[in-house]
N, CA, C and O atoms as a DFTB+ gen file, in Angstrom:
456 C
 N C O
     1  1      93.568     121.906     142.300
     2  2      92.794     121.214     141.303
     3  2      93.082     119.715     141.387
     4  3      93.956     119.276     142.135
     5  1      92.354     118.967     140.632
     6  2      92.560     117.529     140.629
     7  2      91.431     116.799     141.334
     8  3      90.407     117.378     141.697
     9  1      91.653     115.536     141.509
    10  2      90.651     114.682     142.141
    11  2      90.884     114.676     143.648
    12  3      91.999     114.400     144.091
    13  1      89.868     114.973     144.439
    14  2      90.034     114.938     145.905
    15  2      90.069     113.478     146.387
    16  3      89.036     112.812     146.448
    17  1      91.251     113.002     146.721
    18  2      91.452     111.596     147.042
    19  2      90.678     111.169     148.290
    20  3      90.106     110.079     148.311
    21  1      90.650     111.991     149.309
    22  2      89.917     111.639     150.527
    23  2      88.422     111.507     150.240
    24  3      87.755     110.636     150.800
    25  1      87.903     112.358     149.380
    26  2      86.494     112.303     149.018
    27  2      86.190     111.011     148.260
    28  3      85.165     110.374     148.507
    29  1      87.056     110.630     147.357
    30  2      86.869     109.399     146.582
    31  2      86.934     108.184     147.498
    32  3      86.121     107.270     147.363
    33  1      87.900     108.156     148.440
    34  2      88.008     107.033     149.368
    35  2      86.758     106.925     150.233
    36  3      86.307     105.818     150.530
    37  1      86.202     108.043     150.635
    38  2      84.974     108.028     151.431
    39  2      83.824     107.419     150.638
    40  3      83.059     106.613     151.168
    41  1      83.705     107.793     149.399
    42  2      82.647     107.250     148.545
    43  2      82.854     105.752     148.327
    44  3      81.902     104.975     148.406
    45  1      84.093     105.346     148.054
    46  2      84.387     103.927     147.806
    47  2      84.055     103.084     149.033
    48  3      83.433     102.030     148.902
    49  1      84.456     103.528     150.217
    50  2      84.174     102.767     151.432
    51  2      82.685     102.751     151.749
    52  3      82.173     101.751     152.251
    53  1      81.990     103.832     151.468
    54  2      80.545     103.867     151.705
    55  2      79.827     102.892     150.771
    56  3      78.935     102.161     151.201
    57  1      80.211     102.882     149.512
    58  2      79.597     101.948     148.556
    59  2      79.926     100.510     148.931
    60  3      79.053      99.644     148.865
    61  1      81.166     100.240     149.323
    62  2      81.554      98.884     149.732
    63  2      80.766      98.443     150.959
    64  3      80.321      97.298     151.030
    65  1      80.592      99.332     151.912
    66  2      79.804      99.006     153.099
    67  2      78.349      98.740     152.765
    68  3      77.731      97.841     153.333
    69  1      77.805      99.516     151.848
    70  2      76.413      99.306     151.440
    71  2      76.242      97.977     150.716
    72  3      75.268      97.261     150.947
    73  1      77.181      97.650     149.845
    74  2      77.125      96.363     149.131
    75  2      77.241      95.208     150.120
    76  3      76.534      94.209     149.988
    77  1      78.123      95.332     151.106
    78  2      78.258      94.293     152.128
    79  2      76.977      94.177     152.950
    80  3      76.569      93.070     153.305
    81  1      76.342      95.299     153.253
    82  2      75.087      95.278     153.992
    83  2      74.005      94.558     153.207
    84  3      73.303      93.710     153.758
    85  1      73.862      94.877     151.944
    86  2      72.844      94.234     151.111
    87  2      73.131      92.739     150.962
    88  3      72.217      91.918     151.035
    89  1      74.398      92.390     150.753
    90  2      74.748      90.972     150.637
    91  2      74.467      90.227     151.935
    92  3      73.979      89.097     151.902
    93  1      74.765      90.838     153.071
    94  2      74.490      90.202     154.359
    95  2      73.008      90.020     154.613
    96  3      72.587      88.983     155.126
    97  1      72.218      91.011     154.261
    98  2      70.775      90.898     154.442
    99  2      70.208      89.822     153.533
   100  3      69.368      89.030     153.961
   101  1      70.657      89.781     152.277
   102  2      70.172      88.759     151.357
   103  2      70.584      87.364     151.816
   104  3      69.795      86.424     151.724
   105  1      71.810      87.223     152.307
   106  2      72.277      85.931     152.824
   107  2      71.442      85.513     154.037
   108  3      71.057      84.350     154.161
   109  1      71.167      86.462     154.922
   110  2      70.382      86.160     156.107
   111  2      68.952      85.780     155.786
   112  3      68.390      84.891     156.426
   113  1      68.352      86.440     154.802
   114  2      66.980      86.114     154.420
   115  2      66.917      84.735     153.765
   116  3      65.983      83.969     154.004
   117  1      67.904      84.430     152.949
   118  2      67.890      83.156     152.213
   119  2      68.209      81.971     153.121
   120  3      67.513      80.957     153.072
   121  1      69.246      82.082     153.944
   122  2      69.712      80.948     154.739
   123  2      69.341      81.028     156.211
   124  3      69.560      80.073     156.956
   125  1      68.801      82.116     156.626
   126  2      68.483      82.276     158.037
   127  2      69.710      82.746     158.809
   128  3      70.829      82.310     158.535
   129  1      69.501      83.618     159.753
   130  2      70.602      84.129     160.553
   131  2      70.762      83.220     161.767
   132  3      69.836      83.042     162.557
   133  1      71.947      82.657     161.893
   134  2      72.231      81.738     162.983
   135  2      73.532      82.158     163.643
   136  3      74.292      82.954     163.092
   137  1      73.781      81.619     164.820
   138  2      75.016      81.943     165.524
   139  2      76.230      81.422     164.762
   140  3      77.293      82.042     164.812
   141  1      76.099      80.303     164.062
   142  2      77.214      79.716     163.323
   143  2      77.653      80.592     162.156
   144  3      78.746      80.399     161.622
   145  1      76.834      81.536     161.757
   146  2      77.188      82.428     160.659
   147  2      78.367      83.327     161.020
   148  3      79.086      83.787     160.133
   149  1      78.574      83.583     162.313
   150  2      79.693      84.423     162.734
   151  2      81.027      83.747     162.444
   152  3      82.017      84.431     162.183
   153  1      81.071      82.419     162.484
   154  2      82.314      81.720     162.184
   155  2      82.704      81.912     160.717
   156  3      83.889      81.995     160.395
   157  1      81.719      81.981     159.841
   158  2      82.002      82.249     158.431
   159  2      82.553      83.660     158.258
   160  3      83.499      83.875     157.501
   161  1      81.966      84.609     158.954
   162  2      82.427      85.992     158.850
   163  2      83.817      86.156     159.454
   164  3      84.627      86.923     158.934
   165  1      84.103      85.448     160.543
   166  2      85.407      85.567     161.186
   167  2      86.514      84.906     160.364
   168  3      87.688      85.231     160.544
   169  1      86.163      83.994     159.473
   170  2      87.173      83.381     158.599
   171  2      87.663      84.364     157.534
   172  3      88.710      84.148     156.924
   173  1      86.920      85.428     157.312
   174  2      87.315      86.396     156.292
   175  2      88.513      87.228     156.728
   176  3      89.272      87.692     155.877
   177  1      88.704      87.428     158.019
   178  2      89.817      88.257     158.489
   179  2      91.179      87.678     158.128
   180  3      92.000      88.411     157.576
   181  1      91.471      86.408     158.405
   182  2      92.771      85.878     157.981
   183  2      92.951      85.876     156.464
   184  3      94.063      86.047     155.964
   185  1      91.861      85.684     155.744
   186  2      91.939      85.715     154.278
   187  2      92.342      87.099     153.805
   188  3      93.197      87.228     152.929
   189  1      91.743      88.131     154.369
   190  2      92.088      89.503     153.974
   191  2      93.495      89.881     154.412
   192  3      94.192      90.596     153.692
   193  1      93.918      89.418     155.567
   194  2      95.280      89.701     156.015
   195  2      96.286      89.063     155.073
   196  3      97.297      89.673     154.723
   197  1      96.005      87.837     154.666
   198  2      96.923      87.124     153.787
   199  2      96.986      87.750     152.399
   200  3      98.071      87.932     151.846
   201  1      95.836      88.075     151.841
   202  2      95.801      88.584     150.471
   203  2      96.113      90.050     150.351
   204  3      96.547      90.495     149.289
   205  1      95.911      90.811     151.388
   206  2      96.084      92.252     151.313
   207  2      94.721      92.917     151.242
   208  3      93.830      92.444     150.537
   209  1      94.559      94.004     151.963
   210  2      93.256      94.641     152.064
   211  2      92.849      95.396     150.806
   212  3      91.669      95.699     150.628
   213  1      93.800      95.706     149.932
   214  2      93.476      96.516     148.759
   215  2      93.216      95.695     147.512
   216  3      92.892      96.271     146.473
   217  1      93.341      94.385     147.564
   218  2      93.348      93.584     146.355
   219  2      92.267      92.512     146.365
   220  3      92.173      91.719     147.303
   221  1      91.456      92.495     145.321
   222  2      90.445      91.448     145.177
   223  2      91.114      90.132     144.806
   224  3      90.744      89.080     145.328
   225  1      92.089      90.181     143.915
   226  2      92.823      88.960     143.559
   227  2      93.549      88.394     144.773
   228  3      93.641      87.176     144.926
   229  1      94.059      89.254     145.624
   230  2      94.711      88.810     146.849
   231  2      93.741      88.111     147.788
   232  3      94.108      87.146     148.457
   233  1      92.494      88.597     147.841
   234  2      91.489      87.949     148.682
   235  2      91.151      86.563     148.151
   236  3      90.935      85.634     148.929
   237  1      91.105      86.421     146.845
   238  2      90.824      85.111     146.247
   239  2      91.970      84.144     146.522
   240  3      91.745      83.013     146.953
   241  1      93.192      84.589     146.271
   242  2      94.359      83.736     146.523
   243  2      94.498      83.447     148.012
   244  3      94.823      82.324     148.395
   245  1      94.257      84.437     148.844
   246  2      94.313      84.237     150.296
   247  2      93.288      83.220     150.771
   248  3      93.579      82.409     151.650
   249  1      92.094      83.255     150.197
   250  2      91.069      82.277     150.543
   251  2      91.463      80.858     150.163
   252  3      91.233      79.908     150.911
   253  1      92.055      80.737     148.996
   254  2      92.519      79.408     148.571
   255  2      93.641      78.896     149.473
   256  3      93.668      77.720     149.834
   257  1      94.561      79.783     149.831
   258  2      95.675      79.380     150.699
   259  2      95.168      78.994     152.091
   260  3      95.579      77.974     152.644
   261  1      94.280      79.805     152.649
   262  2      93.751      79.509     153.983
   263  2      92.950      78.209     153.970
   264  3      93.100      77.380     154.867
   265  1      92.111      78.030     152.972
   266  2      91.311      76.810     152.898
   267  2      92.161      75.560     152.755
   268  3      91.929      74.561     153.435
   269  1      93.146      75.618     151.869
   270  2      94.016      74.456     151.667
   271  2      94.883      74.191     152.888
   272  3      95.085      73.039     153.270
   273  1      95.396      75.252     153.503
   274  2      96.264      75.047     154.670
   275  2      95.481      74.508     155.864
   276  3      96.020      73.727     156.649
   277  1      94.218      74.909     156.015
   278  2      93.398      74.362     157.087
   279  2      93.201      72.858     156.929
   280  3      93.335      72.102     157.892
   281  1      92.886      72.434     155.725
   282  2      92.645      71.004     155.488
   283  2      93.934      70.188     155.627
   284  3      93.923      69.100     156.203
   285  1      95.029      70.711     155.103
   286  2      96.308      70.003     155.217
   287  2      96.729      69.921     156.684
   288  3      97.221      68.884     157.131
   289  1      96.541      70.993     157.425
   290  2      96.897      70.988     158.846
   291  2      96.014      70.017     159.627
   292  3      96.483      69.345     160.545
   293  1      94.745      69.948     159.264
   294  2      93.847      69.020     159.961
   295  2      94.267      67.570     159.739
   296  3      94.180      66.739     160.644
   297  1      94.721      67.282     158.529
   298  2      95.114      65.899     158.222
   299  2      96.462      65.556     158.848
   300  3      96.608      64.498     159.460
   301  1      97.444      66.437     158.702
   302  2      98.805      66.100     159.119
   303  2      99.140      66.534     160.548
   304  3      99.848      65.815     161.253
   305  1      98.651      67.684     160.983
   306  2      98.961      68.166     162.325
   307  2      97.869      67.854     163.339
   308  3      98.130      67.837     164.542
   309  1      96.649      67.606     162.869
   310  2      95.528      67.346     163.751
   311  2      95.742      66.215     164.739
   312  3      95.434      66.381     165.919
   313  1      96.265      65.057     164.302
   314  2      96.471      63.976     165.269
   315  2      97.484      64.318     166.366
   316  3      97.399      63.771     167.465
   317  1      98.425      65.197     166.093
   318  2      99.441      65.546     167.087
   319  2      98.932      66.523     168.134
   320  3      99.407      66.513     169.269
   321  1      97.969      67.369     167.769
   322  2      97.459      68.361     168.718
   323  2      96.077      67.995     169.249
   324  3      95.501      68.753     170.029
   325  1      95.542      66.868     168.849
   326  2      94.264      66.413     169.378
   327  2      93.055      66.790     168.552
   328  3      91.930      66.666     169.037
   329  1      93.239      67.249     167.318
   330  2      92.115      67.594     166.447
   331  2      91.571      68.984     166.729
   332  3      92.034      69.681     167.631
   333  1      90.591      69.365     165.947
   334  2      89.975      70.677     166.113
   335  2      90.859      71.826     165.688
   336  3      90.652      72.962     166.115
   337  1      91.843      71.543     164.851
   338  2      92.807      72.565     164.461
   339  2      92.230      73.532     163.421
   340  3      92.742      74.638     163.248
   341  1      91.178      73.119     162.742
   342  2      90.601      73.962     161.685
   343  2      90.042      75.268     162.212
   344  3      90.021      76.261     161.486
   345  1      89.593      75.294     163.446
   346  2      88.959      76.499     163.964
   347  2      89.951      77.615     164.266
   348  3      89.559      78.782     164.253
   349  1      91.206      77.314     164.534
   350  2      92.163      78.359     164.896
   351  2      93.398      78.405     164.010
   352  3      94.194      79.335     164.143
   353  1      93.594      77.451     163.119
   354  2      94.816      77.413     162.325
   355  2      94.932      78.588     161.352
   356  3      96.041      79.048     161.080
   357  1      93.817      79.076     160.828
   358  2      93.857      80.211     159.897
   359  2      94.428      81.455     160.569
   360  3      95.128      82.239     159.928
   361  1      94.137      81.640     161.843
   362  2      94.653      82.804     162.568
   363  2      96.151      82.673     162.842
   364  3      96.872      83.671     162.857
   365  1      96.611      81.457     163.055
   366  2      98.048      81.232     163.234
   367  2      98.789      81.523     161.943
   368  3      99.848      82.150     161.959
   369  1      98.236      81.068     160.817
   370  2      98.849      81.344     159.513
   371  2      98.879      82.848     159.256
   372  3      99.884      83.378     158.783
   373  1      97.785      83.534     159.566
   374  2      97.738      84.989     159.358
   375  2      98.741      85.707     160.254
   376  3      99.381      86.667     159.824
   377  1      98.881      85.251     161.488
   378  2      99.838      85.872     162.401
   379  2     101.267      85.677     161.914
   380  3     102.065      86.614     161.932
   381  1     101.590      84.462     161.478
   382  2     102.936      84.210     160.947
   383  2     103.191      85.002     159.671
   384  3     104.302      85.476     159.431
   385  1     102.148      85.140     158.858
   386  2     102.289      85.895     157.620
   387  2     102.480      87.380     157.895
   388  3     103.206      88.054     157.165
   389  1     101.835      87.901     158.946
   390  2     102.009      89.304     159.310
   391  2     103.440      89.603     159.730
   392  3     103.936      90.708     159.513
   393  1     104.101      88.625     160.326
   394  2     105.486      88.824     160.731
   395  2     106.416      88.941     159.532
   396  3     107.419      89.653     159.581
   397  1     106.076      88.229     158.443
   398  2     106.949      88.202     157.263
   399  2     106.603      89.322     156.286
   400  3     107.490      90.041     155.827
   401  1     105.331      89.470     155.971
   402  2     104.905      90.457     154.976
   403  2     103.620      91.129     155.453
   404  3     102.531      90.667     155.114
   405  1     103.718      92.200     156.225
   406  2     102.535      92.801     156.842
   407  2     101.535      93.410     155.864
   408  3     100.371      93.580     156.227
   409  1     101.934      93.741     154.653
   410  2     100.988      94.348     153.713
   411  2     100.190      93.312     152.935
   412  3      99.307      93.692     152.166
   413  1     100.457      92.030     153.098
   414  2      99.728      90.980     152.393
   415  2     100.427      90.596     151.102
   416  3     101.447      91.180     150.735
   417  1      99.874      89.616     150.422
   418  2     100.481      89.139     149.173
   419  2     100.460      90.191     148.081
   420  3     101.480      90.446     147.440
   421  1      99.303      90.804     147.866
   422  2      99.157      91.771     146.792
   423  2      98.948      93.187     147.291
   424  3      98.559      94.062     146.518
   425  1      99.196      93.426     148.557
   426  2      99.044      94.759     149.112
   427  2     100.192      95.665     148.714
   428  3     101.280      95.200     148.375
   429  1      99.942      96.947     148.759
   430  2     100.971      97.920     148.404
   431  2     101.815      98.245     149.623
   432  3     101.294      98.442     150.720
   433  1     103.109      98.298     149.421
   434  2     104.012      98.677     150.504
   435  2     104.003     100.195     150.620
   436  3     104.302     100.902     149.658
   437  1     103.659     100.687     151.799
   438  2     103.584     102.126     152.021
   439  2     104.928     102.608     152.559
   440  3     105.435     102.106     153.562
   441  1     105.485     103.589     151.868
   442  2     106.749     104.170     152.293
   443  2     106.480     105.598     152.735
   444  3     106.031     106.426     151.942
   445  1     106.750     105.882     153.980
   446  2     106.559     107.241     154.501
   447  2     107.875     107.980     154.442
   448  3     108.872     107.535     155.011
   449  1     107.882     109.094     153.762
   450  2     109.073     109.908     153.657
   451  2     108.911     111.121     154.543
   452  3     107.841     111.726     154.610
   453  1     109.966     111.459     155.206
   454  2     109.907     112.572     156.131
   455  2     110.602     113.789     155.556
   456  3     110.653     114.834     156.204
């Protein structure tokens, strides 16, 4: 008895995928689909890694951290590396963050017991 957790997760992911599909179609119709749109979508991965995949608040905080760190790095580190640091710095931050806290800021730590 009880709630079938796998069934609920399937429904949640299906609804989330459908909402993302509708949002993407609406964004594409309003602004036009261009190749540069992929860069916006690819910026979401470091944000989700930083905030944690299970947390909406983590995604918001992760976005703020990634955005601020990109701009600060462009101003202070950009002259030393020749500029253009904004395009790849978010991935470096996410990689360093994965080494320290792989579940993200607000992600749940999974403990497997044997």
